[in-house]
N, CA, C and O atoms as CSV, one atom per row, in Angstrom:
chain,resi,resn,atom,element,x,y,z
A,1,MET,N,N,9.576,-13.743,-5.443
A,1,MET,CA,C,8.996,-12.571,-4.828
A,1,MET,C,C,9.900,-12.018,-3.736
A,1,MET,O,O,9.911,-10.809,-3.507
A,2,ALA,N,N,10.653,-12.866,-3.061
A,2,ALA,CA,C,11.502,-12.410,-1.959
A,2,ALA,C,C,12.497,-11.349,-2.416
A,2,ALA,O,O,12.848,-10.459,-1.641
A,3,ALA,N,N,12.957,-11.430,-3.666
A,3,ALA,CA,C,13.919,-10.452,-4.157
A,3,ALA,C,C,13.298,-9.060,-4.260
A,3,ALA,O,O,14.025,-8.066,-4.273
A,4,MET,N,N,11.979,-8.969,-4.334
A,4,MET,CA,C,11.293,-7.682,-4.439
A,4,MET,C,C,11.169,-6.980,-3.092
A,4,MET,O,O,10.919,-5.775,-3.044
A,5,LEU,N,N,11.341,-7.718,-1.999
A,5,LEU,CA,C,11.126,-7.151,-0.674
A,5,LEU,C,C,12.269,-6.240,-0.262
A,5,LEU,O,O,13.399,-6.702,-0.104
A,6,PRO,N,N,11.997,-4.957,-0.087
A,6,PRO,CA,C,13.048,-4.054,0.391
A,6,PRO,C,C,13.239,-4.244,1.901
A,6,PRO,O,O,12.399,-3.825,2.697
A,7,LYS,N,N,14.336,-4.869,2.279
A,7,LYS,CA,C,14.595,-5.231,3.672
A,7,LYS,C,C,14.527,-4.039,4.622
A,7,LYS,O,O,14.108,-4.188,5.770
A,8,LEU,N,N,14.932,-2.862,4.158
A,8,LEU,CA,C,14.958,-1.708,5.053
A,8,LEU,C,C,13.588,-1.418,5.661
A,8,LEU,O,O,13.513,-0.921,6.785
A,9,PHE,N,N,12.501,-1.717,4.944
A,9,PHE,CA,C,11.168,-1.495,5.506
A,9,PHE,C,C,10.906,-2.414,6.690
A,9,PHE,O,O,10.285,-2.011,7.674
A,10,PHE,N,N,11.380,-3.646,6.591
A,10,PHE,CA,C,11.128,-4.603,7.659
A,10,PHE,C,C,12.074,-4.401,8.838
A,10,PHE,O,O,11.850,-4.963,9.911
A,11,VAL,N,N,13.119,-3.612,8.654
A,11,VAL,CA,C,14.024,-3.255,9.737
A,11,VAL,C,C,13.538,-1.979,10.419
A,11,VAL,O,O,13.425,-1.923,11.644
A,12,HIS,N,N,13.252,-0.955,9.615
A,12,HIS,CA,C,12.934,0.364,10.161
A,12,HIS,C,C,11.440,0.627,10.332
A,12,HIS,O,O,11.059,1.518,11.091
A,13,PHE,N,N,10.592,-0.127,9.645
A,13,PHE,CA,C,9.148,0.067,9.730
A,13,PHE,C,C,8.447,-1.256,10.024
A,13,PHE,O,O,7.422,-1.572,9.420
A,14,ARG,N,N,8.999,-2.015,10.944
A,14,ARG,CA,C,8.474,-3.359,11.207
A,14,ARG,C,C,7.066,-3.374,11.770
A,14,ARG,O,O,6.368,-4.378,11.631
A,15,ASP,N,N,6.625,-2.291,12.405
A,15,ASP,CA,C,5.265,-2.255,12.942
A,15,ASP,C,C,4.219,-1.963,11.872
A,15,ASP,O,O,3.021,-2.091,12.126
A,16,THR,N,N,4.664,-1.570,10.677
A,16,THR,CA,C,3.721,-1.217,9.616
A,16,THR,C,C,4.048,-1.887,8.278
A,16,THR,O,O,3.546,-1.466,7.236
A,17,SER,N,N,4.873,-2.910,8.303
A,17,SER,CA,C,5.191,-3.684,7.106
A,17,SER,C,C,4.964,-5.153,7.408
A,17,SER,O,O,5.410,-5.660,8.437
A,18,PHE,N,N,4.264,-5.841,6.501
A,18,PHE,CA,C,3.782,-7.189,6.803
A,18,PHE,C,C,4.015,-8.152,5.646
A,18,PHE,O,O,4.110,-7.754,4.485
A,19,VAL,N,N,4.105,-9.433,6.002
A,19,VAL,CA,C,4.290,-10.507,5.040
A,19,VAL,C,C,3.218,-11.559,5.289
A,19,VAL,O,O,2.861,-11.835,6.434
A,20,VAL,N,N,2.707,-12.145,4.205
A,20,VAL,CA,C,1.811,-13.300,4.300
A,20,VAL,C,C,2.578,-14.484,3.721
A,20,VAL,O,O,3.100,-14.429,2.608
A,21,GLU,N,N,2.629,-15.551,4.506
A,21,GLU,CA,C,3.311,-16.769,4.068
A,21,GLU,C,C,2.325,-17.927,4.014
A,21,GLU,O,O,1.333,-17.958,4.742
A,22,ASP,N,N,2.619,-18.870,3.139
A,22,ASP,CA,C,1.857,-20.106,3.055
A,22,ASP,C,C,2.864,-21.233,2.893
A,22,ASP,O,O,3.574,-21.308,1.890
A,23,GLU,N,N,2.916,-22.098,3.880
A,23,GLU,CA,C,3.849,-23.224,3.878
A,23,GLU,C,C,5.284,-22.760,3.647
A,23,GLU,O,O,6.022,-23.362,2.868
A,24,GLY,N,N,5.672,-21.676,4.337
A,24,GLY,CA,C,7.032,-21.168,4.279
A,24,GLY,C,C,7.353,-20.320,3.066
A,24,GLY,O,O,8.472,-19.819,2.951
A,25,GLU,N,N,6.408,-20.143,2.159
A,25,GLU,CA,C,6.616,-19.328,0.970
A,25,GLU,C,C,5.918,-17.983,1.147
A,25,GLU,O,O,4.777,-17.925,1.606
A,26,ILE,N,N,6.601,-16.911,0.784
A,26,ILE,CA,C,5.991,-15.586,0.819
A,26,ILE,C,C,5.014,-15.482,-0.344
A,26,ILE,O,O,5.382,-15.694,-1.500
A,27,VAL,N,N,3.752,-15.152,-0.024
A,27,VAL,CA,C,2.746,-15.002,-1.071
A,27,VAL,C,C,2.280,-13.553,-1.203
A,27,VAL,O,O,1.575,-13.206,-2.151
A,28,GLY,N,N,2.676,-12.710,-0.249
A,28,GLY,CA,C,2.315,-11.302,-0.340
A,28,GLY,C,C,3.021,-10.493,0.717
A,28,GLY,O,O,3.448,-11.023,1.743
A,29,PHE,N,N,3.144,-9.188,0.460
A,29,PHE,CA,C,3.750,-8.294,1.437
A,29,PHE,C,C,3.217,-6.882,1.248
A,29,PHE,O,O,2.749,-6.521,0.168
A,30,LEU,N,N,3.291,-6.102,2.294
A,30,LEU,CA,C,2.939,-4.686,2.272
A,30,LEU,C,C,3.975,-3.948,3.093
A,30,LEU,O,O,4.249,-4.313,4.236
A,31,CYS,N,N,4.550,-2.906,2.507
A,31,CYS,CA,C,5.509,-2.048,3.202
A,31,CYS,C,C,4.882,-0.666,3.335
A,31,CYS,O,O,4.548,-0.027,2.337
A,32,GLY,N,N,4.728,-0.217,4.561
A,32,GLY,CA,C,4.142,1.097,4.804
A,32,GLY,C,C,4.808,1.764,5.986
A,32,GLY,O,O,5.633,1.162,6.674
A,33,PHE,N,N,4.441,3.020,6.218
A,33,PHE,CA,C,5.031,3.733,7.348
A,33,PHE,C,C,4.154,4.897,7.779
A,33,PHE,O,O,3.288,5.362,7.038
A,34,ARG,N,N,4.403,5.351,8.997
A,34,ARG,CA,C,3.752,6.542,9.537
A,34,ARG,C,C,4.526,7.762,9.061
A,34,ARG,O,O,5.757,7.761,9.045
A,35,SER,N,N,3.798,8.799,8.676
A,35,SER,CA,C,4.450,10.030,8.232
A,35,SER,C,C,5.138,10.702,9.403
A,35,SER,O,O,4.566,10.823,10.487
A,36,GLN,N,N,6.362,11.137,9.183
A,36,GLN,CA,C,7.060,11.927,10.195
A,36,GLN,C,C,6.734,13.408,10.050
A,36,GLN,O,O,7.058,14.205,10.930
A,37,THR,N,N,6.099,13.777,8.951
A,37,THR,CA,C,5.755,15.168,8.689
A,37,THR,C,C,4.334,15.500,9.119
A,37,THR,O,O,4.080,16.564,9.685
A,38,HIS,N,N,3.404,14.581,8.846
A,38,HIS,CA,C,1.988,14.802,9.141
A,38,HIS,C,C,1.525,13.754,10.150
A,38,HIS,O,O,1.417,12.574,9.816
A,39,ALA,N,N,1.256,14.177,11.370
A,39,ALA,CA,C,0.969,13.262,12.479
A,39,ALA,C,C,-0.238,12.360,12.250
A,39,ALA,O,O,-0.312,11.277,12.832
A,40,ASP,N,N,-1.169,12.775,11.428
A,40,ASP,CA,C,-2.382,11.972,11.224
A,40,ASP,C,C,-2.339,11.159,9.934
A,40,ASP,O,O,-3.362,10.601,9.537
A,41,GLU,N,N,-1.176,11.074,9.262
A,41,GLU,CA,C,-1.095,10.382,7.984
A,41,GLU,C,C,-0.147,9.186,8.011
A,41,GLU,O,O,0.838,9.150,8.748
A,42,VAL,N,N,-0.494,8.209,7.170
A,42,VAL,CA,C,0.348,7.038,6.935
A,42,VAL,C,C,0.420,6.823,5.431
A,42,VAL,O,O,-0.395,7.349,4.673
A,43,TYR,N,N,1.409,6.042,5.013
A,43,TYR,CA,C,1.638,5.854,3.589
A,43,TYR,C,C,1.907,4.387,3.291
A,43,TYR,O,O,2.739,3.757,3.942
A,44,ILE,N,N,1.204,3.852,2.314
A,44,ILE,CA,C,1.467,2.498,1.829
A,44,ILE,C,C,2.385,2.653,0.619
A,44,ILE,O,O,1.996,3.203,-0.411
A,45,HIS,N,N,3.603,2.160,0.769
A,45,HIS,CA,C,4.629,2.401,-0.241
A,45,HIS,C,C,4.743,1.306,-1.288
A,45,HIS,O,O,4.923,1.596,-2.470
A,46,PHE,N,N,4.641,0.044,-0.866
A,46,PHE,CA,C,4.974,-1.053,-1.765
A,46,PHE,C,C,4.156,-2.272,-1.370
A,46,PHE,O,O,4.168,-2.682,-0.209
A,47,VAL,N,N,3.451,-2.847,-2.322
A,47,VAL,CA,C,2.629,-4.026,-2.072
A,47,VAL,C,C,2.885,-5.020,-3.193
A,47,VAL,O,O,2.981,-4.645,-4.361
A,48,GLY,N,N,2.994,-6.272,-2.830
A,48,GLY,CA,C,3.156,-7.309,-3.846
A,48,GLY,C,C,2.415,-8.563,-3.450
A,48,GLY,O,O,2.416,-8.950,-2.282
A,49,VAL,N,N,1.782,-9.200,-4.421
A,49,VAL,CA,C,1.093,-10.474,-4.196
A,49,VAL,C,C,1.490,-11.411,-5.329
A,49,VAL,O,O,1.502,-11.020,-6.496
A,50,ASP,N,N,1.814,-12.644,-4.974
A,50,ASP,CA,C,2.135,-13.664,-5.964
A,50,ASP,C,C,1.008,-13.690,-7.000
A,50,ASP,O,O,-0.160,-13.807,-6.629
A,51,PRO,N,N,1.337,-13.581,-8.288
A,51,PRO,CA,C,0.282,-13.549,-9.312
A,51,PRO,C,C,-0.699,-14.724,-9.223
A,51,PRO,O,O,-1.875,-14.572,-9.554
A,52,GLY,N,N,-0.233,-15.868,-8.787
A,52,GLY,CA,C,-1.111,-17.028,-8.643
A,52,GLY,C,C,-2.059,-16.935,-7.459
A,52,GLY,O,O,-2.982,-17.740,-7.338
A,53,ARG,N,N,-1.837,-15.962,-6.588
A,53,ARG,CA,C,-2.676,-15.768,-5.397
A,53,ARG,C,C,-3.573,-14.543,-5.502
A,53,ARG,O,O,-4.360,-14.276,-4.594
A,54,ARG,N,N,-3.468,-13.801,-6.584
A,54,ARG,CA,C,-4.299,-12.603,-6.731
A,54,ARG,C,C,-5.766,-13.000,-6.797
A,54,ARG,O,O,-6.128,-14.016,-7.392
A,55,GLY,N,N,-6.590,-12.189,-6.185
A,55,GLY,CA,C,-8.021,-12.471,-6.141
A,55,GLY,C,C,-8.424,-13.353,-4.975
A,55,GLY,O,O,-9.605,-13.662,-4.810
A,56,ALA,N,N,-7.457,-13.765,-4.162
A,56,ALA,CA,C,-7.734,-14.662,-3.036
A,56,ALA,C,C,-7.837,-13.918,-1.706
A,56,ALA,O,O,-7.981,-14.551,-0.659
A,57,GLY,N,N,-7.767,-12.588,-1.728
A,57,GLY,CA,C,-7.908,-11.802,-0.504
A,57,GLY,C,C,-6.612,-11.502,0.224
A,57,GLY,O,O,-6.642,-10.947,1.322
A,58,VAL,N,N,-5.469,-11.857,-0.360
A,58,VAL,CA,C,-4.180,-11.632,0.297
A,58,VAL,C,C,-3.921,-10.133,0.473
A,58,VAL,O,O,-3.601,-9.685,1.574
A,59,ALA,N,N,-4.056,-9.363,-0.599
A,59,ALA,CA,C,-3.806,-7.916,-0.514
A,59,ALA,C,C,-4.797,-7.246,0.429
A,59,ALA,O,O,-4.410,-6.392,1.227
A,60,ARG,N,N,-6.058,-7.621,0.347
A,60,ARG,CA,C,-7.069,-7.042,1.244
A,60,ARG,C,C,-6.701,-7.311,2.703
A,60,ARG,O,O,-6.815,-6.419,3.543
A,61,ALA,N,N,-6.263,-8.529,3.009
A,61,ALA,CA,C,-5.867,-8.868,4.376
A,61,ALA,C,C,-4.674,-8.031,4.830
A,61,ALA,O,O,-4.630,-7.581,5.975
A,62,LEU,N,N,-3.710,-7.823,3.936
A,62,LEU,CA,C,-2.551,-6.993,4.266
A,62,LEU,C,C,-2.964,-5.554,4.542
A,62,LEU,O,O,-2.492,-4.948,5.504
A,63,TYR,N,N,-3.841,-5.001,3.710
A,63,TYR,CA,C,-4.315,-3.633,3.920
A,63,TYR,C,C,-5.079,-3.524,5.238
A,63,TYR,O,O,-4.885,-2.566,5.986
A,64,GLU,N,N,-5.931,-4.477,5.525
A,64,GLU,CA,C,-6.700,-4.442,6.780
A,64,GLU,C,C,-5.770,-4.508,7.990
A,64,GLU,O,O,-6.000,-3.835,8.995
A,65,ARG,N,N,-4.727,-5.318,7.889
A,65,ARG,CA,C,-3.753,-5.394,8.988
A,65,ARG,C,C,-3.028,-4.064,9.155
A,65,ARG,O,O,-2.788,-3.619,10.278
A,66,PHE,N,N,-2.681,-3.434,8.044
A,66,PHE,CA,C,-2.037,-2.124,8.085
A,66,PHE,C,C,-2.974,-1.096,8.717
A,66,PHE,O,O,-2.559,-0.335,9.591
A,67,PHE,N,N,-4.240,-1.070,8.278
A,67,PHE,CA,C,-5.198,-0.116,8.837
A,67,PHE,C,C,-5.299,-0.273,10.350
A,67,PHE,O,O,-5.334,0.720,11.076
A,68,ALA,N,N,-5.347,-1.505,10.824
A,68,ALA,CA,C,-5.444,-1.766,12.267
A,68,ALA,C,C,-4.176,-1.318,12.995
A,68,ALA,O,O,-4.247,-0.802,14.111
A,69,ALA,N,N,-3.026,-1.513,12.369
A,69,ALA,CA,C,-1.749,-1.185,13.015
A,69,ALA,C,C,-1.528,0.314,13.144
A,69,ALA,O,O,-0.839,0.752,14.066
A,70,VAL,N,N,-2.087,1.101,12.255
A,70,VAL,CA,C,-1.808,2.535,12.254
A,70,VAL,C,C,-2.837,3.356,13.028
A,70,VAL,O,O,-2.664,4.562,13.203
A,71,ALA,N,N,-3.893,2.717,13.484
A,71,ALA,CA,C,-4.910,3.445,14.258
A,71,ALA,C,C,-4.237,4.099,15.448
A,71,ALA,O,O,-3.359,3.478,16.047
A,72,PRO,N,N,-4.594,5.306,15.819
A,72,PRO,CA,C,-5.775,6.066,15.391
A,72,PRO,C,C,-5.500,7.070,14.273
A,72,PRO,O,O,-6.326,7.950,14.034
A,73,ARG,N,N,-4.385,6.965,13.595
A,73,ARG,CA,C,-4.156,7.885,12.466
A,73,ARG,C,C,-5.287,7.694,11.462
A,73,ARG,O,O,-5.779,6.582,11.272
A,74,THR,N,N,-5.686,8.766,10.833
A,74,THR,CA,C,-6.917,8.689,10.061
A,74,THR,C,C,-6.763,8.780,8.554
A,74,THR,O,O,-7.688,8.408,7.831
A,75,THR,N,N,-5.640,9.257,8.052
A,75,THR,CA,C,-5.490,9.428,6.611
A,75,THR,C,C,-4.433,8.470,6.078
A,75,THR,O,O,-3.282,8.480,6.514
A,76,VAL,N,N,-4.854,7.638,5.119
A,76,VAL,CA,C,-3.947,6.679,4.489
A,76,VAL,C,C,-3.729,7.141,3.054
A,76,VAL,O,O,-4.684,7.448,2.340
A,77,ARG,N,N,-2.476,7.189,2.640
A,77,ARG,CA,C,-2.138,7.606,1.287
A,77,ARG,C,C,-1.425,6.477,0.551
A,77,ARG,O,O,-0.725,5.665,1.155
A,78,ALA,N,N,-1.618,6.444,-0.759
A,78,ALA,CA,C,-0.941,5.476,-1.626
A,78,ALA,C,C,-0.802,6.125,-3.000
A,78,ALA,O,O,-1.512,7.077,-3.324
A,79,VAL,N,N,0.108,5.603,-3.790
A,79,VAL,CA,C,0.358,6.122,-5.133
A,79,VAL,C,C,0.453,4.929,-6.074
A,79,VAL,O,O,1.025,3.898,-5.720
A,80,THR,N,N,-0.104,5.066,-7.266
A,80,THR,CA,C,0.013,4.027,-8.276
A,80,THR,C,C,0.105,4.674,-9.646
A,80,THR,O,O,-0.102,5.879,-9.793
A,81,SER,N,N,0.410,3.884,-10.624
A,81,SER,CA,C,0.508,4.377,-11.995
A,81,SER,C,C,-0.881,4.431,-12.625
A,81,SER,O,O,-1.697,3.541,-12.389
A,82,PRO,N,N,-1.158,5.459,-13.420
A,82,PRO,CA,C,-2.472,5.535,-14.057
A,82,PRO,C,C,-2.731,4.394,-15.045
A,82,PRO,O,O,-3.888,4.076,-15.321
A,83,VAL,N,N,-1.685,3.778,-15.576
A,83,VAL,CA,C,-1.898,2.650,-16.489
A,83,VAL,C,C,-2.218,1.358,-15.733
A,83,VAL,O,O,-2.660,0.382,-16.339
A,84,ASN,N,N,-2.000,1.347,-14.427
A,84,ASN,CA,C,-2.299,0.165,-13.616
A,84,ASN,C,C,-3.759,0.249,-13.145
A,84,ASN,O,O,-4.042,0.513,-11.977
A,85,GLU,N,N,-4.661,0.016,-14.084
A,85,GLU,CA,C,-6.088,0.133,-13.805
A,85,GLU,C,C,-6.557,-0.837,-12.731
A,85,GLU,O,O,-7.474,-0.522,-11.972
A,86,GLN,N,N,-5.939,-2.015,-12.658
A,86,GLN,CA,C,-6.314,-2.980,-11.624
A,86,GLN,C,C,-5.989,-2.429,-10.236
A,86,GLN,O,O,-6.767,-2.614,-9.300
A,87,SER,N,N,-4.864,-1.764,-10.097
A,87,SER,CA,C,-4.483,-1.177,-8.821
A,87,SER,C,C,-5.456,-0.067,-8.422
A,87,SER,O,O,-5.895,-0.001,-7.274
A,88,VAL,N,N,-5.786,0.796,-9.370
A,88,VAL,CA,C,-6.732,1.877,-9.077
A,88,VAL,C,C,-8.077,1.284,-8.653
A,88,VAL,O,O,-8.670,1.737,-7.674
A,89,ALA,N,N,-8.557,0.284,-9.378
A,89,ALA,CA,C,-9.839,-0.353,-9.039
A,89,ALA,C,C,-9.779,-1.035,-7.676
A,89,ALA,O,O,-10.731,-0.953,-6.900
A,90,PHE,N,N,-8.675,-1.703,-7.383
A,90,PHE,CA,C,-8.516,-2.360,-6.079
A,90,PHE,C,C,-8.592,-1.333,-4.956
A,90,PHE,O,O,-9.321,-1.527,-3.983
A,91,HIS,N,N,-7.848,-0.252,-5.087
A,91,HIS,CA,C,-7.860,0.774,-4.050
A,91,HIS,C,C,-9.244,1.387,-3.877
A,91,HIS,O,O,-9.677,1.635,-2.752
A,92,ARG,N,N,-9.934,1.629,-4.975
A,92,ARG,CA,C,-11.303,2.165,-4.882
A,92,ARG,C,C,-12.218,1.181,-4.157
A,92,ARG,O,O,-13.070,1.594,-3.370
A,93,ALA,N,N,-12.051,-0.106,-4.414
A,93,ALA,CA,C,-12.873,-1.118,-3.739
A,93,ALA,C,C,-12.615,-1.132,-2.235
A,93,ALA,O,O,-13.485,-1.522,-1.456
A,94,LEU,N,N,-11.413,-0.705,-1.827
A,94,LEU,CA,C,-11.092,-0.627,-0.397
A,94,LEU,C,C,-11.500,0.704,0.225
A,94,LEU,O,O,-11.271,0.929,1.413
A,95,GLY,N,N,-12.099,1.582,-0.567
A,95,GLY,CA,C,-12.560,2.859,-0.037
A,95,GLY,C,C,-11.633,4.030,-0.284
A,95,GLY,O,O,-11.878,5.122,0.230
A,96,PHE,N,N,-10.575,3.834,-1.057
A,96,PHE,CA,C,-9.695,4.944,-1.410
A,96,PHE,C,C,-10.388,5.814,-2.458
A,96,PHE,O,O,-11.188,5.325,-3.257
A,97,GLU,N,N,-10.075,7.079,-2.443
A,97,GLU,CA,C,-10.533,8.018,-3.464
A,97,GLU,C,C,-9.318,8.492,-4.248
A,97,GLU,O,O,-8.214,8.584,-3.712
A,98,VAL,N,N,-9.536,8.792,-5.521
A,98,VAL,CA,C,-8.470,9.401,-6.307
A,98,VAL,C,C,-8.436,10.872,-5.916
A,98,VAL,O,O,-9.369,11.629,-6.186
A,99,GLU,N,N,-7.334,11.259,-5.274
A,99,GLU,CA,C,-7.179,12.649,-4.876
A,99,GLU,C,C,-6.878,13.521,-6.097
A,99,GLU,O,O,-7.450,14.596,-6.282
A,100,ARG,N,N,-5.956,13.014,-6.921
A,100,ARG,CA,C,-5.634,13.686,-8.172
A,100,ARG,C,C,-4.645,12.821,-8.953
A,100,ARG,O,O,-4.085,11.863,-8.421
A,101,VAL,N,N,-4.443,13.169,-10.207
A,101,VAL,CA,C,-3.392,12.569,-11.025
A,101,VAL,C,C,-2.341,13.649,-11.219
A,101,VAL,O,O,-2.631,14.733,-11.724
A,102,ASP,N,N,-1.124,13.342,-10.813
A,102,ASP,CA,C,0.003,14.274,-10.957
A,102,ASP,C,C,0.814,13.801,-12.159
A,102,ASP,O,O,1.434,12.739,-12.112
A,103,GLU,N,N,0.812,14.578,-13.219
A,103,GLU,CA,C,1.443,14.179,-14.482
A,103,GLU,C,C,2.961,14.058,-14.403
A,103,GLU,O,O,3.565,13.392,-15.243
A,104,ASN,N,N,3.586,14.686,-13.416
A,104,ASN,CA,C,5.048,14.663,-13.301
A,104,ASN,C,C,5.500,14.247,-11.901
A,104,ASN,O,O,6.537,14.709,-11.425
A,105,TYR,N,N,4.747,13.394,-11.251
A,105,TYR,CA,C,5.013,13.026,-9.860
A,105,TYR,C,C,6.418,12.449,-9.658
A,105,TYR,O,O,7.123,12.843,-8.729
A,106,ASP,N,N,6.814,11.535,-10.509
A,106,ASP,CA,C,8.132,10.896,-10.390
A,106,ASP,C,C,9.100,11.390,-11.457
A,106,ASP,O,O,9.962,10.641,-11.918
A,107,GLY,N,N,8.956,12.645,-11.843
A,107,GLY,CA,C,9.796,13.226,-12.882
A,107,GLY,C,C,8.952,13.554,-14.102
A,107,GLY,O,O,7.795,13.146,-14.206
A,108,ARG,N,N,9.536,14.278,-14.997
A,108,ARG,CA,C,8.813,14.715,-16.191
A,108,ARG,C,C,8.228,13.527,-16.947
A,108,ARG,O,O,8.945,12.610,-17.348
A,109,GLY,N,N,6.915,13.563,-17.133
A,109,GLY,CA,C,6.229,12.505,-17.873
A,109,GLY,C,C,5.980,11.241,-17.069
A,109,GLY,O,O,5.535,10.240,-17.631
A,110,GLU,N,N,6.250,11.256,-15.780
A,110,GLU,CA,C,6.053,10.086,-14.917
A,110,GLU,C,C,4.812,10.312,-14.055
A,110,GLU,O,O,4.915,10.641,-12.873
A,111,ALA,N,N,3.651,10.133,-14.654
A,111,ALA,CA,C,2.378,10.382,-13.978
A,111,ALA,C,C,2.093,9.329,-12.913
A,111,ALA,O,O,2.462,8.163,-13.054
A,112,ARG,N,N,1.428,9.767,-11.844
A,112,ARG,CA,C,0.997,8.867,-10.779
A,112,ARG,C,C,-0.383,9.298,-10.299
A,112,ARG,O,O,-0.721,10.482,-10.297
A,113,VAL,N,N,-1.168,8.307,-9.892
A,113,VAL,CA,C,-2.472,8.541,-9.282
A,113,VAL,C,C,-2.252,8.616,-7.783
A,113,VAL,O,O,-1.728,7.675,-7.187
A,114,LEU,N,N,-2.642,9.718,-7.167
A,114,LEU,CA,C,-2.523,9.889,-5.722
A,114,LEU,C,C,-3.851,9.504,-5.091
A,114,LEU,O,O,-4.895,10.082,-5.392
A,115,LEU,N,N,-3.786,8.515,-4.211
A,115,LEU,CA,C,-4.970,7.946,-3.582
A,115,LEU,C,C,-5.007,8.292,-2.099
A,115,LEU,O,O,-3.963,8.414,-1.459
A,116,VAL,N,N,-6.203,8.449,-1.558
A,116,VAL,CA,C,-6.362,8.762,-0.141
A,116,VAL,C,C,-7.578,8.033,0.417
A,116,VAL,O,O,-8.602,7.893,-0.252
A,117,LYS,N,N,-7.444,7.581,1.632
A,117,LYS,CA,C,-8.545,6.939,2.350
A,117,LYS,C,C,-8.568,7.519,3.753
A,117,LYS,O,O,-7.532,7.623,4.409
A,118,HIS,N,N,-9.741,7.891,4.203
A,118,HIS,CA,C,-9.908,8.422,5.548
A,118,HIS,C,C,-10.518,7.325,6.411
A,118,HIS,O,O,-11.678,6.955,6.227
A,119,LEU,N,N,-9.731,6.805,7.353
A,119,LEU,CA,C,-10.201,5.736,8.223
A,119,LEU,C,C,-11.251,6.274,9.175
A,119,LEU,O,O,-11.159,7.414,9.629
A,120,GLY,N,N,-12.228,5.473,9.473
A,120,GLY,CA,C,-13.265,5.867,10.413
A,120,GLY,C,C,-14.299,6.790,9.791
A,120,GLY,O,O,-15.213,7.257,10.472
A,121,ALA,N,N,-14.157,7.054,8.503
A,121,ALA,CA,C,-15.108,7.953,7.846
A,121,ALA,C,C,-16.214,7.170,7.179
A,121,ALA,O,O,-17.110,7.760,6.574
C-alpha cells in the first residue's frame, strides 16, 4: 500500500492528509486539501484502505478526521467512478449526495460521480 501513497500530499497538504497505522504497517490513508479557488470548499482526492481491513471503520475514521481538520469550511467534495458502487454507497452512508455524473470528467468516455457533503447541515 505504501507505493500508492503520493508523497507530495503529505509534504504540501500535511494538515489534511492522514495515515492509519497498525503495528508499524500502513492500513489506510486519505489525501485531501483545501480549495484555493473556493474558500468554503475542501476536496478528498485519494483514499486507500488495506483490503483486509475494509469494513473495520478505517475509512470512516479517516473521513471523520478530515472533516474535523477542515472545519469551519462547509462543503466537502469527492469524485469516484460510477462502476465503483461500493465507493458511491460508502460516501452516501457518510452523508454525501451525488451532485451529478459527468460522462467526460477525466476525458472523453471517462465518467465520474461528483459527490458533495455539506458539513454542519
